[in-house]
N, C-alpha and C positions, 0 to 999 in steps of 0.2 A: 740308406747308404747311397753315395753318389755313383751313378753309372760311370763306367770307364770302358775304354776300348778293350781292355783285358777281360772285363766282365760286362759285355754289351747288354743293353736293355732291349726288350721286345717292344716295338712301338704300340701305342694305343690305336685301336681300330674304330671303324664306324659301321653302324648297322643301316642297311638300305631302307628308306621309307619312300612312299609314293609321291609325296608333295612336301614343299618347304613348310616345316611345322611352325605353328604360331609360337611366339616367345613365351606365352604363359602356359604352354603345354608341359613345361618342365619347371619344377620348383626353382625359383631364383632367376629364371629367364635363360635366354639363349644368346649366343653371339654367332653370327654367320660369317663364313669365309668362302672365297672361291675354292673350288676343288681343282687342284693343279694336276695335270696329266703328265707325270714324269716318274722318276724312281724315288721312292721314299728313302730318306737318308737321315741318320742320326750322326751329327757332327760332335766328335769328342776333341775338344781343344784342351790340351794338357801341357804342363811344364816339363821340359826335358831337363830335369835336374841333374847336375853333374855331381852333386854330393848333398849330404843332409843339410848343409847351411847355404846352399847355392840355388835353391829353388825359385826364389823371388825374381832373380835376374836372368834366369834361364829362358831361352826362346820357347815359344809355343810349338808343340807338335800337333799335327792334325791327323785324325783317322775318321773315315766316313763309313758307318755301318749301314747295311741294307735292312729291309724289312725282316729278312730271315737271319739277321745278325752276321752275315758274311761281309767282309770288308771290301768296299768299292774304291778305296783310296787310290790304288795304282792306276785306275782308269781315268782319273780326273786330276792330273797334276796342276792344271791351271787353277782349279778350285782350292787345292791345298795351298798353293802360293798366295792366293788372294786372301784366304781366311787367316793365315798366319799374319798377314799384313793388316787386316781390317779388324779382327777381333781384339777387344781391349784386354783380354786376359782369359784365364781358364773358364770354360763353360761347356754345357752340353745343350745343343740345339736340335730340335725336331723340325723337319721340313721336307722339301722336295727338290730333287735335282732335275733341272729342265734344260732344254736346248731351244733356242729361238732361231727362226730363219725369216727372211724377207727384208725388204728395204725399210729404213726408218719411216715410221708413220703407217706401215703396212706389215708389221711383224706379227708372227704367231708362233705357238709352240710346235715343235716338229718331233713327233714320237719316233719316226723312222731314223732321223739323224741321231737321236739320243740312243736308240738301240745299237747303232753302229759303233758307239763309243766303247762297248764291252768287247774288247778284242784281245787275243792272247799275245800278239806281237807288240813289244814295247815301241818299235819304230812307228807302227800304225797309230798307237795311242798318242805318241808325241805329235804326229802329223795332224790328227783330228782335234787335238787340244787347241791347235791354232786355227784350223779351218772351221770347226763347229764348236766353239767354246761353250761350256756349260755355265749355268748360274745356279745359285742356291737360294730358294725362297723359304725363309724361316717362318714357322707359324707357332712355335712353342719353345719355351726355355725350361729345361729340366734341372739344370744346376748352374750356379754362378759362384765362381771362386770355390770356397769350401762349404757353400750352402746348398743343401739338398732341397729341391723345390717340388718333388713328386707329390707331397701331401698338401701343397699350397693350392688354393682355388685357382681355376683357370684365369679369372679376371685379373688376379694379382700377377700371375705368370706372364700374361699378355702385357701388362704395364711394365714389368721388369724387362721383357724382351725389347720393347720400344726404347727404353732407357739405355739398354746395353748395345744394341746393334741398329737401332732406328736412327732417324735424323737427329734425335736429341742425344744419342749416345756417341761413343768415341769413334765408331766405324763410319758414321755418316752414310749408312747403307743405301739410301735412296738417291744419293747424289749421282749424277752422271747418266741419268735416264735408264732406259730399258737395257742398255748394254752393260750396266754395272753388274759385277759378279755376285753381289749379296743384296738381297731384298727382304723386307718384312711383308708378309701377305696383308692385303687389305682385310678389314673386318668391319662389321656393322651390327648394331642391335635392332635395325629397322627391317622388318620382314618384307616390306614392299621393295626396298632396295635389293634385298637378297633374291627376290623373285625376278627382278629385272636382270640381276647378274646371271641368273640361270639361263636366261634367253640370250642376252647380249654377249656374254663372255665366251660362249661356245664358238663364236666367230673368230676368236683369237686362239682356239685350240684347247680351251679348258673343258672339263667334262662334267660340271655340276656345281653343287653348293654343299658345304658341310656346316652343320649346326652343332655348336659346342655348349654344354651347360656351364654357365658362368661360375657356379659354385663347386664344380667337380674337380677332384684331385686327378692326377695323372695315373691311369690304370693300365699298366703294361699288358698287352695281349687281349684286353677287354674291349668289347664294342660299346663304348660309352658314348661316342659321338653318333650323329645321325647324318646320313648322306643322301642327297637327292640327285638322280641322274635322269637323262632324257629317256623316254619310253616311246619307241617308234616301231612300226611294223612294215614289212616289205614282202612281196611275193617273189620267190626265187625258184630257179630250176635246180633239181637234184642232179648233180653231175655224177655222183658215185658214192661209194662208202668204203671205209677202212674196216677191216676185220678187227674185232676186239682183241686186246692183248692176251686174253685167255685162249684165243684160237677159235672161239665160238661166238657167233652173233655179230651184230653191227657195233663197232666201236665208236664211229663218228660218221655223220653224213657230210658230204661236200656240196657246196652250193655255188651257183653261177648266175650272172646277169649278162644280158646282151648289151654290147656297146653300140655306138652310133654307126659303126661299120658292119654290124651284124655278127661280130665275133662274140662267142660265149666265153666269158672270163671268170675265173675262180675268184670268189669274193669272201670265202671263209667257210665255217662249218659249225656243227652242233654235236655235242657228245653226251649230254646229260640224259641218259636213258637207263631205265631199270634193267635188270638181267632178263626178265621176262620179255620186256619190250625189244631188247636187242635181238632175241630169237625171232620174234614176230616180224621184225623189219626185214630179216633175210627172206622170209617167205613172201612178204608183200612186194618186195622189190625184185624177186627172181624173174618175173616176166619181162622186166625192163633191162636186164643185164645185157651189155653189148658183147656179142660173140662174133667170131669169124665164120667163114663158110663151113668149117669143120665142126662148128659148135663149141669151140674153145673160147674161154673168156679172153678178150683182148687185153694185152699188158698195158698198164697206164701208171704214170707216176706224176706227182705234183712237183713243182720246181724245188730244187735244193737251194739251201743257203748255208752259210757257215754254221748256223745254229742247228741245221738238220743234216749236216754232212754225214754223220754216223748213224742216222736213223732210217728206218724203213719208210719210204714215202710212197710206196705202191698203194694202189686202191683198185677196187672193183668198179669199172666204168659202167655207167647206165646210159641208155639212149635218152636224150634230152626231152623227155615227155612229161615227167611228173613235176608238179608245181606244189610248193608248200609255203604257207605264210609263216614268217619268223618274226620274233621280237628282238630288237637291237637297240643300242644306245647311241652310237655314233659311228661314222666312217673315218678311216685313216687312209687317205688317198682313195684307191679303188677297192678297198677291202673293209670288212667290218672290223672295228677296232678291237672288239672282244668276241669270244664265242657267243653264239646267239641261241635263243630258245625257240623250239618248234611250237607253233600255236595250233595249226590245223592243216590238213591237206586241202588243196584248192583244185579239185577236179573240174571246176567250172572255168579255169584259166588255161589259155594256150601258152605253152612255154615261150613262144616267140614274143609274147606280149610283156615278158618280164625283163625290162630294161633299166638302166641307170636313171632314166628320166623320171621314174616314179619316186626317187629318193628326195627327201627334203634337204635342201642345201642351206646351211646357216648363213646369215648375212655376215660379211667380213667385219671384223672388229680389231682395232689395233692393240697388240699386246702391251704397248707402252701405256695405254690408258688403264689397263688392268693393274700394271705395276705402279702407277702414280700414287 
């Protein structure tokens, strides 16, 4: 059955692997694509039929579903307008919504700017749709016209995708350079090229490589694809902890790094602890809790944003003495892009030695080259 906005589909997912897999590791081979760092989106392009005999000439309507099947349509009016104009007819596309920033020739993906696009005020949505317009990078075709493609092998779906919205299709999606609102993701069957992408494309804001079995059907909600992301470590200062939502134990640790001016800045945190470990951490960190002269815990809060305006952002502050090694994939500005994983305590490190200068900085790479 063809997915529709009324009955949205759950996107197919990817399983994390340590390295870019060899093509012969999966029967039938693999196709590799850049891993786009944006909002997963399913585009439903459907006819707005006025009556039972008027469907062919009716204009397209566009809905954009999220990974969790919630509709993102209202947040991206510029994409809706572009897709109505560019898509040749009814279809269902799987892809990524991204926002680019920077001067031509030096563009990259901007996660922070993309996150700001999700706003409750219609006036703000309209303003940002002009100031930071989004684009859609398609990497799969789930339906075309009245044809359901879910059981079609990926290699065939990819070929149809290029025919439908690629340079050979009616949309001429890659015309107009990186600023064009609709693109088809690059793909290769060469593992050497994929491994080069893993290194180079990070400089344009992408966050890895995805490997797709060429013979695989589309499996909603299943981790059929394979994804490779960067694996890095850093030594960070433990700033404090939040109490677990149960009211007992450590819910998350907060981490910091020293900048060039010697200021300790919040860079993110970790929260994947077992119930037993949450209780242990309270005892281990008790000697480092920052208290006033009366022995009371000092009040502390992290910065609020519109996403956390209704949340409890208080935490138990610690004296900046404990250092821990963490594993992370990439930075977004001055913060870890995702939550990190604790590797080990570093009692041999001085907190003051934990600065931003230890972090690997990817070489800049133009987003336009990725989209070419």
